N, C-alpha and C positions, 0 to 999 in steps of 0.2 A: 297225178303229181306233175308229169311233164307238161300237161296242158296248163296247169296252174302257173308254173314258172314261165311258160311261153307268154301267157297273158300278162304276167307281172312285168316282164322286161320289154313287152311291146307297147305298154302304156306310154312311156316317154316319147316314143316315135310319133304317136298320135298327137301328143301335146305340142311337139315341135312343129307340127304341120299347121297349127293355128297361127293367126296373124297377130300374135302377142308375144311378149317376152316378160321376164321377171326383173323387177327392181328390188334389190335387197340391200341391207346394210345394218349398222349398229348406231343407235342414237346415244350420245354421251353428253355429259356436261363439261365445263371447262377444267374440271379436276380429272378428266378422263374416266369418270365413273359412268357405267351404263344407266339409262333411265327407263324404268318400266312404265307401261300403260301410256305411252305417247301415241296420240292419234295421228295416223298417216293416211291422208285422204286426197283424192282428186275426183272431181265431179261427184257422182253418187257411189263411188267405190272407195272402200277404206279398210283399214286394219289397225291393230295396235301392237306395240312392241311387247316382247315377253320379259321375264325377270332378268334376262341378260342384256336387254336393250335391243335385241335383234328383231327385225321385221322383214316381211317378204310380201310383195304385192304384184299382181300381174297388170302390165300397162300395154297400150297399143303400140304397134310399130309405125314408124314414119309419121308420127303425129305429135305436135308439141302439146304438152300438158303441164299443168301447174300443180306441183305436190305441196301440200301444206302439212307441217308438223306442229301439233298443238299438245300442250300439257298445262295443267292448272298452275303449276309452280314456275313455268318457264315462258319466255317470250315466244310467240309464234315464229316459225321459220318457213319461208317460201322458196321454192326452187323450181325453175322451168327446165323441163327435160324433154329431149327428143330421142327416142330409141331408134337406132339405125340397123341393129343386128339382133338376131334371135339368140345370141350367146349370153344375153343378159347384161344388166348394168348394176354396179355396186356404188352406193352413195351413203356416206355416214356423216350426218350433220352434227355440229356442236351447238347445243342450246344454251342460252344465257338465262340466268335467274331473273325473275321479275323484281323490280326495285321496290314497288309498293308493298307495304306491310299489311297483312290481313289480320285485324284485331280479333274478330269474333268467329271467323270461319276457318275451320281446320279440315282439310281434305286429305285423306290417306287411303292407300290401297289396302283393303282388309280381306283380300281373297283368301290368303293362307289362314288367317285367324278364323274366318267364317267356316273353313273346312276342318277346324280343330287341329291344324298343323303348326308345329313349332319350327320356325326357320332359324337355323343356327349359322352364324358367321363361320365360313370355312377357315379363315385365318385364326379364329379362336381355337379351332380343333387342333391346329398345328402348334400353337403357343402355350396352351394351358398345361401346367405341370402335372405329371402323374406317371406311375410305373408303366402303364401301357398308354403312352401319349397318343392321342388320335381322336377319332370321332366318338368311339364308345366311351372314352374318358370324360368327354363333355356330357354325354347322355346321363352318366351316373350321378351328375349333380342336379338333375331334374327331378321334380317330385314324381312319385309313382314308379321310378326306375331304381332298382336296387341291385347291389352286388356286394358280397362279403369277401371277395377274393381278388386282391390287387394284381395277381398274376394271370387273371383271366379277363378276356374281353367280352365274355357272355354276361347277360343281364336279365333280370326278372322284371316284368312290367305288370303292375296292378294284380299281383297274385298269380300270374302265370309262370311257366318255367322257360328255360332257354329255347326249347323246341317250338315255342308258340310265337316266335318273333319272325316277321318277314324282313328280309334285307334285299334291296334292289340296287344295282349299279347300272345306270343308263337304261332303266326299264327291264333289266335282266335279273332274275332271281339268282342269288348266289348261295353256296352251301359251305359247310365246314366238315372236317373229318368225323367219322363215326365212333372210333374206339377210344378217343381221348377221355381219360378219367380224372386227370388232375390239371389244374390251371397252369402249373409250371411246364406241362407238356404242350400247351396250346401254341406258343410261339406268336406269330404275326397274324393280325387280323387281315381278312381279305382286302379291306379298304385301305388304300394307300392315301393318307391324308395330304400328301404333297401333290396329288393329282386331282383333288376334289375342287369343284366349283360351287355346287349347291348341296345343302344338307337340309332335308325336310323330315320331320319325325312326328308321328301320331301315336299316342298312347292308348287309343281305343276309339271305337265308333267310326272307323275309317271307311272309305268309299268302296264301291263294288269293283272298281278297276284293279284293286289290290287283291292278292291271293287269298287262299283259304287257310288262315290261321286265326287264333283266338285272341291274341294280345296286342301286338303293335306292328308298326311299319316304319322302317328306316329307308328312305328313298334318297339315294346318292346320285349326283350327276357329275361325271368327270368333265373337265374343261377342254375346250379346243384351244390350242396354243395361239397366241397373238404375236409372239416374237421367238427368236432363237435364243435359248438360254439353257444353262446347266446349273442345277442346284445340288450342293453337296452338304450333308449333315454328318457329324461324327460325335460320339459320346462314349462314355465308359461302358455303355450297354450295346454298342454296335454302331451302325452307320447306314446311310442311304445316299443314292445319287439319282437325280431325275433330269432327264433330257427332254426338251421340247423344241419344236420348230415347225416352220411352214416351208413347203417345197413346191416345185412345179407350178409357179405362178399362184401360190397360196391355195392351190387345190388340194394338195396333200398335207394333212396335219398329223404330226407324230408326237406322242407323249409316252415316254417309257421311264419306268422307275425300277430300281433294284434296291433291295433292303437286306440287311444282315443284322441279326440280334443274338446276343449272348447273355443269358440270364444268370450267369455265375455270380454276379455282384449281389443279386437278390438272394439266391439260394444259400450263399455262404453266410448270410446274416441270420439264417434259421438255426433252430436248436439241434438239428440233426447234423452230425459231422459226416461229410461225404466226399467222395471223389466224383465230381459232378460238373459237367459242362454242357448244358443244353444249348444247341445251336440251331438257328432257324434262318432260312434264306428264301427269298422269293423274287421273281422277275415278272413284271406286269407291263403290258403295253395297251394303249388305246390309239388306234390309227383310223383316220377317216379320209375319204377322197370324194370331192365334189365333182361328179361327172358333168353336172349341169346345175343350173339354178334351182331345179326342182327334184334332183335325184342325188342322194348321198349314200355311199356305202361305208360302213364302219366295222371295225374289227377290235374285239376286246379279248385279251388272253392273260392267263395267269399260270405261272409255274411256281410251285411251293414245295420245299423240302424241309422237313423237321426231323432232326436227329436228336433223340433223347437217350443219353447214356447215363445211367444212375447206379452208383455203387455206394450204398450207405455203410457207415462204419460203426457209429454209436449214436445214442440219443440219451439225454438226461432231461426229464421234465418233472417239475414240482407243481403240485396242485392240491386241492382240498381246501381246508379252512385253517385259520391261524391256530385254533385249538386242536385240530386234528389234521396236520399236514401229512401228505403222502409224497413219495418220490418213485418215479419209474425210471429204471436204468435198462437200456436195451443195447445189446451187441449184435451186430449183423455180419452175415457172410453171404456172398453171392452178389448178383448184379441184375440190372434191368436194361434191356436194349430195345427201344421202340423206334420205328421209322414210319413217317407219314409222308407219302408223295402224292400231291394232288395236281391235276392238270385241268385247266378250264379254257374253253375257246367258244367264242360267240361271234356270229356274223349277222349284221343288221343292214337292211336296205330301207331307206326312207324315201317315199315318193310323195311329192306335193302336187296333187292334180290341179289345184287352183288355190287361191288365197283362203278358201274355206275348208277344203277337203284334203286330208292327208292319210297315208297308209304307212305302216311299218311292219316289215317281216323280219323275224329273228330266228335263227337256227343256232342252238347252243349244245355243248357237250361238256359234262363234268365227269372226271374219273379220279377216284381215290384208291390208292394201294397202301394198305396199312399192315404193319407187323408189330405185334406186342409180345415180346419174349422176356420172361424173367424167372429166376430161381433165387429166392431170398429166404434165408433162415434167420429168424430173430429169436434170440434168447434173452429173456427178461427177468427182472427181479423187481417186484412191487413191494416196497417197504414203508414202515411207519417211521416218520422222522421225529427225533427227540425234540419236543417243544418246550422243555423245561429250561428256562433261561439260566438257572443256577447250575445246571448239569455240566460236567466236563465234556460230555458228548453232545452238547447242544448243536442242533443242525445236522447231526449225523443219523444215518439209518440204524436203528437199534433192534428192529424186528422185521423179518421177511414175511410179509403177509401172503405173498403169492409168488411162486417160481414156476417158470414154464418156458415153452418155446413154440414157435409157429413157423411152418414151412409153406411158402406160397410158390406155386408153379403155374406158368402159362405159356402156351404156344398158340397164339391166336393170329389168324390171317383173315383179312377182308379185302375184297376187290369189288368196288361199286362203280357202275357206269350209268349215268343219267343223261338221256338225250331228249331234246324237245324241239318243237317248232311252233311258233305262234305268229298270228297276224292280228294287228291292232289297227283301228281306224279312228279318226276324229273328224267331226263335222262341226264347224263354227259358223254361226250367222248372227250378227248383231250381238246381243247379250245371252244368246243361247248356245249350248254346246252338247253334242251327242258323242259319247265314246262307246266303242264296242270292240270285242276281240274274241278269238278262239285259240285254244292251245291244245296240242297233243304231246304227251310225255310218256316215255318208257324208262323204267328203272330196273336194272339188272344187278342184283346184289348177291354175292357169293361169299360165305363166311365159314371158316373152320374154327371151332372153339375147342380148346383143350386146356382146361383150367381147373386146378384143385388146390385144396388147403388142408393141411394136417395140423392139428393143435394138440399140444401136450401140456398138461398142468400137473405139477407135483408128481411127475412120473406116470400119469394116466393119460391115455389118448382120449380126447374129448370126442364123443360120438355126435353125429348130426341130430338136429331136432327131430322129434317124432320117431326115433329109432327104438328098438326093443330095449327093455330095462336091463340094468346091471346091478345085481344085489351082492357083489363082492363086499367083504370076504365071506359072507354067509353062504353064498352059493357060487360054485365055480362058473366063470363066464367062458363059454365055448364058441362064441360068435367070432367072425373075422374082424380084424382091425381095418376100419374103413375111414376114408377122409371125412373131415367135418363138412366139406362141400366138394362136389365133383361134377363138373359140367363137361360133357362130351357131345357136341352136336356138329352136324354138317348141314348148313342151310343154303338152299338155292331158291331165291325169291325173284319173281318177275311181277312188276306192277305196271298196269296200263291205265293211263288217265286221260280223259278228255274233259276240258273245262272251257267255260266261256262266260262272258259278262256283257251287259249293256247298261248304260247309265246316262241320265239326262240331268243337266244343271242349267239354271237360269238366274240371272241377276236382274232385278226389277225394282220399281219404287211403288210403295203402298202409301198413298198420300205423300208426305215428305220423308217417309222412313225407307231406308234402303234394305232390301230383302234379298237373300240368296238361298236357294234350296237345291238339293241334289237327291234324286231317287234312282235306285239301280238294283240289279239282281245278278247274282252269280249262280252258276250251276256246275257240278262236277260229277262225272260217272267214272267208276274205277272197278277193276278186277284184280285179284291177287292170285298168283300161282306159286305155291310154296311146297317144295319137295315133292312134286307130283300131284299135289292136291289143289283143286281149284275152288276159289271162293264164289259166293253168290255175287251177281252183278249188283253194285250199290250206287245210289244216286243221292245227292244232297242239293237243296236249293236254298240260297242265302239272300233274302231281300234286305236292303239297307237304305237308310234315308238320313239326310242332314237338313237342318233348317237354321238359318241365322238371320237376325234382324238388328240393324243399327238405327235406333230411334233418332229422330231429328231434335235431339236435346242439345242444350248448350254444353252439358257434360258429355265427354267423349266416351260412350259405352257401347259395347256390342254383346248381344246375348245369342247363344247357340244351343241347339239340341240335336242329338244324333243317337242312332241306335239301329238295331236290327237283329236278325237271327244269324249268328255266325257259326260256322261249322269247320272242323279240322279233320279231314280224312286221314287215316293213319299212315305214317311213314314206316320205314323198315324198323326203326328203333321201337316204335309203338306196337308193332306186331310181335316183338320178342319178349317173352316173360322173364322172370327172375332166373329161370333154369336154362335159358337159351333156346327154348322151344318156340316155334312160330304158330300163332293162331291167326290163320288167314281170314277169319270171319270177324275180326275186330271192327266195330262200327266207328263212325266219325263222332268225335266229341262235339257237343253243341253248347252254345251259350247265347242266351238272350241278353243283350247289352244295351244299357241306357246311360247316356252322358248328358249332363247339363252344365254349361260353362258360361263364364262372363269375363270380358276384358274391359278394364277401366284404365284409360290413358289420361295422364295428368302431368302437370309441371310441378316440380318441387325444387327449391333452391335455383329456380330459373333454368332447370334442366329437365329433359323428358324422362318419364317413368311410366311403367305399365304394371298393373296388378291383374294377374290371371288366376281365376278360381274355377275348379271343375269338381262336380260331384258325379260319382259313377256307381253303377250296380250291375253285377253279372250273376245270372242264374244259370248254372251249368248242369247239364245232364249227359248221360252216356259217358261219364268221365272215366278215363283210363288212369287210375291212381298210380303213383310212382314214389320212389325213394331217391334221395340225392346224397351222393358221397363225393364231396368236392365239386367237380363239374360233371360227374358221371351220373346219368339218369337211368334208372331201371324201372320198367313199367310192369304192371300186373298182367297186361295184355287181355283185359276184359273190360266190360262196360257196366260194372255193378255198383258204381259210385255216383253220387250226386254231390254238388258243391255250390258254394256261393262266394262272392267277393264284393265288398263295398268299401268306399273310402272317399277321402277328400284330398285334393291336391291344390296347393297355393304356391304361387311364384311371383315375386316382386323383382323386376329387372329394370335397370336404368343406369344413368350416369351418376353413381355415387361419388365418383371422381370425374371432374369435367373431361369429356373426350374419351372416356373408357367405360364400356358397358360391363356391369357386374350384376349378379343376381343372388337372391336368397330364396331357398325352396323349403317347403314344409309339406309332408305327406302323411296321411293316416290311412291305414289299411287293416281290414280284417277279412280273412278268408278261411273257411272251414270246409270239411268234406265229411260225408257219411258213406262209409264203405260197407256195402252189403247190409244196410239197415241196422248197423251196430251203434249208431249215434254219431253226433258231430265231434270231430277233433280238428285241431289246427293242421292246415296243409303245410308241406315243407317250406313254402314260400310266404308263410304268414309273418311278415315283418311289420309290426304294428306302427312304428313311428320312424319317419325318415326326416333328417334335417341336413341341408346342404348349403354351402356358401361357395360361390365362385367370384373371387374378388381380384380386380386389377388396379394397380396404382403406379404412380411415377413420381420422381422427385421434381417439384415445381421448377427449381432453378437448373435442373438437369433432366429434361423430359425424355432423353434417350435412355435413361436408367429406369427400367421398369421392374415391377414386382408382381407376382401372381401367387394367389393363395387358393388352394383347393381343399375345402374342409367338408368332411362327411361324418354324420352320426346316424347309425341305424340300430334299432333295438334288435335283440337276438332272435334268431329263428329256431324252430324245433331242431334239436341236435342230431336227428336221425336215430337209427336203431341198429343193433348188431345184425349181421347177415341172417336172413330168414326169421328174424324175431317179429313178434306181434307189435305193430306200431302203436296200438292202443295202450301198450304198457310202457312205451318210451316217448313221453311228451315233454321232457325237460328241454329247456332252451339253452342255446349257446350264449356266451356273454355278449354284451352289446359291442357293436363294431364302431370304433372311433379312430379316425385317421385325419391327419393334416399334412399336406404336401406344400412346400414353399419353393418358388423359383425366382431367381433374380437374373436379369439379362441386361446387357448394354448393346445398343444399336450403334455400330460404327458407321455403317453406310446403309442408306435406303433411298427410296424415291425422292425424299425431301432433303437428303443430305448426300450429295455426290461430290467427288473430287476429280479435278481435271488433270492432276499430275501426282506423282508419288506412288507408293505401293498401293494405297487404298483406291487409286483410280482404276485398278484392274477389276474391281468388284461392283456389281449392281446392288448387292446387299451383303452385309457382313454383320453377324450377331454372335456374341459369346455370352455364356451364362452358367450359373450353378443351380442345381436342383437338390433340395433336401427332402427325401421321401420319408414319411412317417417321422416327422420332426420331433415328436414327443416320445418316440420309441415305445409305443403302446403295443402290448401283446394281444393280437386279435386271433381268435380261433375260427377255423373254417369247418372242421369236423371233429369227431372223436375217434380215437383208437380204442377199441373195446378189448380189455384184458379179462380173460375168464379164469376163475379160481375154482377148481373142483372141490377143494376142502370146504369152503364157505358157501358154495353154490351161488357166488356173487359175480356179476359182471361190472367192471369199472370202466367208465368213460373218461379217457385221458385226452384232454384237448390237444389238437394239432395246431400249433401256433403258426401264424404267417410271418411275413418278413419284418425285420427290425429297421432301425434307422440306417439309411443309406445316402451317401453323398455322390452326386453325379455331375460331371462336367460336360457341357454341350457347346458345340460350335456349328454354326450354319452360315453358308456362303452361297451367293448366286453370281454368276458371271457369264 
């Protein structure tokens, strides 16, 4: 290891000894917007700008050269440069648009589309209204992405669950706490939308450079500051402050954000009366230092603290049908206190050997310390409601169908430490690119589980399933009174992983048709040590490929195909079964994935639009079946299940209103599983139909007054099952999920509207607005509470409703 770091830090010394230096900069247009794919060339040496307009090219010392900047939409720009020092030169030209109009030729960069990646505007992630405003809020309007819980930032993609999604920030994989079982406990997403520059999302068929998961990739890039500024946001739900700036001759770049959130406004709109104030805080920093033109060191850190204190008082829920209405009344005693403390640190070093070859080394550490403590006694009365309109007791409970109580206890502690080191490289030459990397990761998880539940119905203690029979009153019962469920485990798990990848992509022309392809393979080897038992050494290999073609037609269309053999080695949660026991020999879940897509770009109402369509199919084996309760996933910790998922995603986006991008999404999904050869049943994520609208508008005579509409309709998913019940007997679905959020904002100050004097001259940006969540006050259910009745041997599923209508005021300023 010492030799490795010695070689790594000595490479820049060798580079400096060469008789060349680095010319770098950012190419922009007159609106100060970066321009991608600008050709930067002198002689036979050249490069192109990236999606942020940045370029870097090595030039000779003490020699006059002529640099030419070319782009199909802009006038060429020429600059003569003589480098006098090895310290490097920075030059950022401004290009002017061509005046001539091209009638029949449309040239666009389609790299992201060819890769099956959706690129999302970072400003949209900050502005779109939603209970959890941010990147995930925008994702949930896309086809194939589903979530029935507005208090959660987790999402399902094309039939997968929350644990099957990869999330990267600046190329570093990020994690979330382990013990969270309810969306209202989650708090803040790791991603701070005020720090984001680029958002790329793939719903399947992604490249080998991304990790070993089955469903999706969210690839986030934090920005490097270009000015000193402070942004402050405040609302009824909390606030945030973000500071950014450049120091030490623009070599040191600092971006720091602090956020605070209080979900009391949402929780108080629910049917359960509580003393409840969930508070969440995090501090995040991204710092980079340019030691030279070809060596940069960056540091990413996150500190997050979630305090969840919950003291329920009472609940009243009416359900059933008009002809047979029922009412559940619950009175609570006790409270719940949960704490989640997470720490994340990552150090990255990027070295550019030349304009073609670069390396990045990253060392990261993630630690989560979690406590889940509660003692809650619930006494309930399940009654039949008088539905006779002519009755004096109409609407009142006239018969108690079930009376009982339930005591839940937990003292759960978890401490997880995940450390890894990875080295990635990239070699580019002309239109070819080779990417490769290797990663070592160690996971140390220690958990203490003390969790039990006692149920009483009509004075009888309900025994757990599969327990010995009870023939009272005909025979006296002499067995002990035992909890309905009781989990007592101490787990100490160590996981060692070595993974790597290599992939090659090329852009070329076949006759007059533009073609792009990518082929690659991933591999991972891992071992598990659980409570003194060691697993077998396991290895998976995951080949993947992508192909896209843009025909030379007058109609602007692009066709793409992707797929491969995807594998997901088990995480700690997947090793743990319903009873908290660890099965260290759980195998990787596998999926053969096929995706066929088409992009059709066209003009309508003299404005640009794009229709995107994708068909997909997943054939899954070695599946580790699971159940979902709110956002808590519990696995069977075996591989006796097979499954499949197929569907269609359609998205139309464009300027429905001039100058503002909006979109309409439609998704169809069917996913089923076969557990231990018992036949196909719907998976917990089988959400057949999804319809979403993300719409932006403004007042024509008052363009600074803007409106945002976020509308989602999802058909219901299977409602889950009572604890330890047979899922084959519980396949009823929850009601459809329908939600509309509306936001109105007014821009007082921005880049196009500045003041030279007066109070408003103190701001670079100033915006105020109102947000109306769940504007139609629709009762959406996330799960069922199961009430057991000993007398009738019946279990009733009472829907747990989500948040009602909530009004929020929001203020944002930058200075």
